[in-house]
LUMFIMI-495924 format. One record per atom (N, C-alpha, C): residue number from 1; atom name; residue in three letters; y, z, x negated. Coordinates in steps of 0.1 Angstrom, whole numbers. Each point is the difference from the previous one (the first is absolute). Layout:
REC   i at  aa    yy    zz    xx
REC NUM CA ALA     Y     Z     X
...
***
This chain:
REC   i at  aa    yy    zz    xx
REC   1  N MET  -110   151     3
REC   1 CA MET     4    -4   -13
REC   1  C MET    14     5    -2
REC   2  N ASP     2     6   -12
REC   2 CA ASP    13     6    -3
REC   2  C ASP    10   -11    -6
REC   3  N ASN    12     4    -2
REC   3 CA ASN    10   -10    -5
REC   3  C ASN    -4    -6   -14
REC   4  N ASN    -6     8    -8
REC   4 CA ASN    -4    -6   -13
REC   4  C ASN   -11   -11     1
REC   5  N LYS   -10     3     9
REC   5 CA LYS   -10   -10     3
REC   5  C LYS     6   -13     6
REC   6  N LEU     9     2    10
REC   6 CA LEU     6   -11     6
REC   6  C LEU     9    -8   -10
REC   7  N GLN     7     7    -8
REC   7 CA GLN     8    -7   -11
REC   7  C GLN    -9    -8    -9
REC   8  N GLU   -11     6    -4
REC   8 CA GLU   -10    -7    -8
REC   8  C GLU    -5   -12     7
REC   9  N PHE    -3     1    12
REC   9 CA PHE    -5   -12     8
REC   9  C PHE    10   -11    -1
REC  10  N PHE    13     3     3
REC  10 CA PHE    10   -11     0
REC  10  C PHE     2    -5   -14
REC  11  N GLU     0     8   -10
REC  11 CA GLU     1    -5   -13
REC  11  C GLU   -12    -9    -4
REC  12  N GLU   -12     3     4
REC  12 CA GLU   -11    -8    -3
REC  12  C GLU     1   -14     8
REC  13  N GLU     8     0    11
REC  13 CA GLU     2   -12     7
REC  13  C GLU    12    -8    -5
REC  14  N GLY     6     4   -11
REC  14 CA GLY    11    -7    -7
REC  14  C GLY    14     4     5
REC  15  N PHE     1    11     7
REC  15 CA PHE    14     5     4
REC  15  C PHE     5     9   -11
REC  16  N ASN    14     0    -2
REC  16 CA ASN     7    10    -7
REC  16  C ASN     3    11    11
REC  17  N VAL    -2    12    -3
REC  17 CA VAL     2    11     9
REC  17  C VAL    10    10    -5
REC  18  N HIS    10     3     8
REC  18 CA HIS     9    10    -3
REC  18  C HIS     0    11    11
REC  19  N LEU    -4    12    -3
REC  19 CA LEU     0    11    10
REC  19  C LEU    12     8    -1
REC  20  N PHE     5     5    12
REC  20 CA PHE    12     8     0
REC  20  C PHE     0     9    12
REC  21  N ASP     7    11    -1
REC  21 CA ASP     3     9    12
REC  21  C ASP    14    -3     5
REC  22  N GLU     0    -8    10
REC  22 CA GLU    13    -6     4
REC  22  C GLU    10    10     5
REC  23  N GLN    -4    10     7
REC  23 CA GLN     9    10     6
REC  23  C GLN    -2    14    -4
REC  24  N ASP    -7     2   -11
REC  24 CA ASP    -3    13    -5
REC  24  C ASP    -7     9    11
REC  25  N ASP    -8    -7     8
REC  25 CA ASP    -7     8    11
REC  25  C ASP   -15     0    -3
REC  26  N GLY    -4    -4   -12
REC  26 CA GLY   -14     1    -3
REC  26  C GLY    -8   -12     4
REC  27  N VAL     6    -9     8
REC  27 CA VAL    -7   -13     4
REC  27  C VAL     2   -10   -11
REC  28  N ILE   -12    -4    -5
REC  28 CA ILE     0   -10   -11
REC  28  C ILE     1   -14     6
REC  29  N CYS     9    -8    -5
REC  29 CA CYS     2   -14     4
REC  29  C CYS    -3    -8   -12
REC  30  N ALA    -1   -13     2
REC  30 CA ALA    -2    -9   -11
REC  30  C ALA     6   -14     2
REC  31  N GLU     4    -6   -11
REC  31 CA GLU     4   -14     0
REC  31  C GLU   -12    -7    -8
REC  32  N ILE    -6    -9     6
REC  32 CA ILE   -11    -7    -7
REC  32  C ILE     5   -15    -1
REC  33  N GLU    -2    -6   -12
REC  33 CA GLU     6   -13    -3
REC  33  C GLU   -11    -9    -4
REC  34  N LYS     0   -12     5
REC  34 CA LYS    -9   -11    -3
REC  34  C LYS     7   -13     1
REC  35  N TRP    -4    -9    -9
REC  35 CA TRP     7   -13     0
REC  35  C TRP    -9   -10     7
REC  36  N THR     7    -9     7
REC  36 CA THR    -8   -12     7
REC  36  C THR    -4    -9   -12
REC  37  N ASP    -9    -9     4
REC  37 CA ASP    -4   -10   -10
REC  37  C ASP    12    -9    -5
REC  38  N GLY    10    -2     9
REC  38 CA GLY    12    -8    -3
REC  38  C GLY    10     8    -8
REC  39  N GLY    -2    13    -2
REC  39 CA GLY    10     8    -8
REC  39  C GLY    10     8     8
REC  40  N VAL    -3     2    13
REC  40 CA VAL     9     8     8
REC  40  C VAL    -4    15    -2
REC  41  N ASP    10     8    -3
REC  41 CA ASP    -3    15    -2
REC  41  C ASP     1     6    13
REC  42  N MET   -12     6     5
REC  42 CA MET    -1     6    13
REC  42  C MET    -1    15    -2
REC  43  N ILE    10     8     5
REC  43 CA ILE    -1    14    -1
REC  43  C ILE    -2     6    14
REC  44  N ILE   -10     8     1
REC  44 CA ILE    -4     5    13
REC  44  C ILE     2    15     0
REC  45  N LEU     8     5     9
REC  45 CA LEU     3    15     1
REC  45  C LEU   -10     6     9
REC  46  N LEU    -7    10    -4
REC  46 CA LEU   -10     7     8
REC  46  C LEU     5    14     1
REC  47  N ARG     4     3    13
REC  47 CA ARG     6    13     3
REC  47  C ARG    -7     6    12
REC  48  N PRO    -9    10    -2
REC  48 CA PRO    -5     6   -12
REC  48  C PRO   -11    -9    -7
REC  49  N PHE    -4     4   -12
REC  49 CA PHE   -10    -7    -8
REC  49  C PHE   -14     2     5
REC  50  N ILE    -3    -7    11
REC  50 CA ILE   -14     1     5
REC  50  C ILE    -4   -14     3
REC  51  N ALA   -14    -2     1
REC  51 CA ALA    -5   -13     2
REC  51  C ALA     4    -6    13
REC  52  N LYS     1     8    10
REC  52 CA LYS     4    -5    14
REC  52  C LYS    14    -7    -1
REC  53  N LYS     9     4    -8
REC  53 CA LYS    13    -6    -1
REC  53  C LYS    -1   -14    -6
REC  54  N PHE    -9    -1   -10
REC  54 CA PHE    -2   -13    -6
REC  54  C PHE    -6   -10    10
REC  55  N ILE   -10     5     7
REC  55 CA ILE    -7    -8    10
REC  55  C ILE    10    -4    11
REC  56  N GLU     9     8     4
REC  56 CA GLU    10    -3    10
REC  56  C GLU     9   -11    -6
REC  57  N TYR     4     1   -12
REC  57 CA TYR     8   -10    -7
REC  57  C TYR    -6   -14     1
REC  58  N VAL   -13     0    -4
REC  58 CA VAL    -8   -13     0
REC  58  C VAL    -1    -5    14
REC  59  N ASP    -3     8    10
REC  59 CA ASP    -1    -4    14
REC  59  C ASP    13    -6     5
REC  60  N GLU    11     5    -4
REC  60 CA GLU    13    -4     5
REC  60  C GLU     6   -11    -9
REC  61  N PHE    -6    -3   -11
REC  61 CA PHE     5   -10    -9
REC  61  C PHE     3   -14     7
REC  62  N ASP    12    -5     0
REC  62 CA ASP     3   -12     7
REC  62  C ASP     4   -10   -11
REC  63  N ILE    -8   -11    -1
REC  63 CA ILE     3   -10   -11
REC  63  C ILE    14    -7     3
REC  64  N ASP     2    -3    13
REC  64 CA ASP    13    -7     3
REC  64  C ASP    12     9    -4
REC  65  N ASP    -1    13     4
REC  65 CA ASP    11     9    -4
REC  65  C ASP     2     1   -15
REC  66  N GLU   -11     1    -7
REC  66 CA GLU     1     0   -15
REC  66  C GLU     7   -12    -6
REC  67  N ILE    -4   -12     5
REC  67 CA ILE     6   -12    -4
REC  67  C ILE    15     0     3
REC  68  N ASP     3     3    13
REC  68 CA ASP    14     1     4
REC  68  C ASP     8     9    -9
REC  69  N ALA    -5    12    -3
REC  69 CA ALA     7    10    -8
REC  69  C ALA     3    -5   -14
REC  70  N HIS   -10    -6    -6
REC  70 CA HIS     1    -5   -14
REC  70  C HIS     8   -13    -1
REC  71  N ARG     0    -8    10
REC  71 CA ARG     8   -12     0
REC  71  C ARG    15     2     1
REC  72  N ILE     4    12     3
REC  72 CA ILE    14     4     0
REC  72  C ILE     6    -1   -14
REC  73  N ASP    -9     3   -10
REC  73 CA ASP     4    -1   -14
REC  73  C ASP     1   -14    -5
REC  74  N PRO    11    -5    -4
REC  74 CA PRO     1   -14    -4
REC  74  C PRO    -9    -4   -12
REC  75  N GLU    -3     9    -9
REC  75 CA GLU    -9    -3   -11
REC  75  C GLU   -14    -2     5
REC  76  N TYR    -4     9     9
REC  76 CA TYR   -14    -1     6
REC  76  C TYR    -1   -14     8
REC  77  N LYS    11    -3     7
REC  77 CA LYS     0   -12     8
REC  77  C LYS    -1   -12    -8
REC  78  N SER     6     0   -12
REC  78 CA SER    -1   -11    -9
REC  78  C SER   -13    -1    -8
REC  79  N ASP    -7    11    -1
REC  79 CA ASP   -12     1    -8
REC  79  C ASP   -13    -3     9
REC  80  N PHE     1     3    13
REC  80 CA PHE   -11    -1     9
REC  80  C PHE     3    -9    12
REC  81  N THR    -8   -10     2
REC  81 CA THR     1    -8    13
REC  81  C THR    -6     9    11
REC  82  N ILE     3    -3    12
REC  82 CA ILE    -6     8    11
REC  82  C ILE   -15    -1    -1
REC  83  N ARG    -6   -12    -3
REC  83 CA ARG   -14    -1    -1
REC  83  C ARG    -6     9   -11
REC  84  N GLU     7     0   -12
REC  84 CA GLU    -4     9   -11
REC  84  C GLU     0    15     4
REC  85  N ALA    11     3     7
REC  85 CA ALA     2    14     4
REC  85  C ALA   -11     4    10
REC  86  N LEU    -3    -9    10
REC  86 CA LEU   -11     3     9
REC  86  C LEU   -13     2    -6
REC  87  N LYS    -3    -9   -10
REC  87 CA LYS   -13     1    -7
REC  87  C LYS     0    14    -8
REC  88  N ASP    11     3    -7
REC  88 CA ASP     1    12    -8
REC  88  C ASP    -2    13     9
REC  89  N PHE     7     1    11
REC  89 CA PHE     0    12     8
REC  89  C PHE   -13     1     8
REC  90  N THR    -6   -12     4
REC  90 CA THR   -13     0     6
REC  90  C THR   -11     5    -9
REC  91  N GLY     1    -4   -12
REC  91 CA GLY   -10     5   -10
REC  91  C GLY     2    14    -3
REC  92  N PHE    12     5    -1
REC  92 CA PHE     3    14    -2
REC  92  C PHE    -6     8    12
REC  93  N HIS     3    -4    12
REC  93 CA HIS    -5     7    12
REC  93  C HIS   -15     1     0
REC  94  N ILE    -7   -11    -4
REC  94 CA ILE   -14     0     0
REC  94  C ILE    -5    10   -10
REC  95  N ARG     6     1   -12
REC  95 CA ARG    -4    10   -10
REC  95  C ARG     2    14     5
REC  96  N LEU    11     2     7
REC  96 CA LEU     3    14     5
REC  96  C LEU   -11     4    10
REC  97  N LYS    -4   -10     9
REC  97 CA LYS   -11     3     9
REC  97  C LYS   -13     3    -7
REC  98  N GLN    -3    -7   -11
REC  98 CA GLN   -12     3    -8
REC  98  C GLN     1    14    -6
REC  99  N ILE    12     4    -4
REC  99 CA ILE     1    14    -5
REC  99  C ILE    -2    10    11
REC 100  N VAL     5    -3    12
REC 100 CA VAL    -2     9    11
REC 100  C VAL   -15     2     3
REC 101  N SER    -7   -11    -1
REC 101 CA SER   -15     0     2
REC 101  C SER    -7     9   -10
REC 102  N LYS     4    -1   -13
REC 102 CA LYS    -5     9   -10
REC 102  C LYS     3    14     3
REC 103  N LEU    13     3     4
REC 103 CA LEU     4    13     3
REC 103  C LEU    -8     6    11
REC 104  N ASN    -2    -8    11
REC 104 CA ASN    -8     5    11
REC 104  C ASN   -14     3    -4
REC 105  N LYS    -6    -8    -9
REC 105 CA LYS   -14     2    -4
REC 105  C LYS    -1    14    -8
REC 106  N MET    11     2    -8
REC 106 CA MET     0    13    -7
REC 106  C MET     1    12    10
REC 107  N LYS     7    -2    11
REC 107 CA LYS     2    10     9
REC 107  C LYS   -11     2    10
REC 108  N GLY    -8   -11     2
REC 108 CA GLY   -11     0     9
REC 108  C GLY     4    -4    14
REC 109  N GLY    11    -6     2
REC 109 CA GLY     5    -4    13
REC 109  C GLY     6   -14     0
REC 110  N LYS     3    -5    12
REC 110 CA LYS     6   -13     1
REC 110  C LYS    15     1     3
REC 111  N ASP     5     9     7
REC 111 CA ASP    13     0     5
REC 111  C ASP    10     9    -8
REC 112  N GLY    -6     7   -10
REC 112 CA GLY     9     9    -8
REC 112  C GLY     3    13     6
REC 113  N THR    -7     4    11
REC 113 CA THR     4    12     6
REC 113  C THR   -11    11    -1
REC 114  N LYS   -12    -3    -6
REC 114 CA LYS   -10     9    -1
REC 114  C LYS     3    12    -9
REC 115  N LYS     6    -3   -12
REC 115 CA LYS     4    10    -9
REC 115  C LYS    14    -3    -6
REC 116  N LYS     7    11    -3
REC 116 CA LYS    13    -2    -7
REC 116  C LYS    -3    -3   -15
REC 117  N ILE     5   -10    -5
REC 117 CA ILE    -2    -3   -14
REC 117  C ILE    14     0    -6
***
């Protein structure tokens, strides 16, 4: 699957997608953006813009780390209790894993390594 098809896939899944050539070396990268149900703007950098990088992001997503990072912001800390943050990021991670499943079905594999998308 080429960059256009991958971009279309993410847009159909509700992401805003911004493609760019970060180092003028011909490698296309992307920032994909999606909001949690609680309203947290999540921007994911995919370098390069291939499905495997998204799958790695989801596999490495750590809910505790996300909560810790966001609770540094006093506004976030006053708007979200820890319980609300846990529910919000848990739901977001579940949705990301569902998107990985769809992506793998499109690719015909489970682990994201069968084909470069």
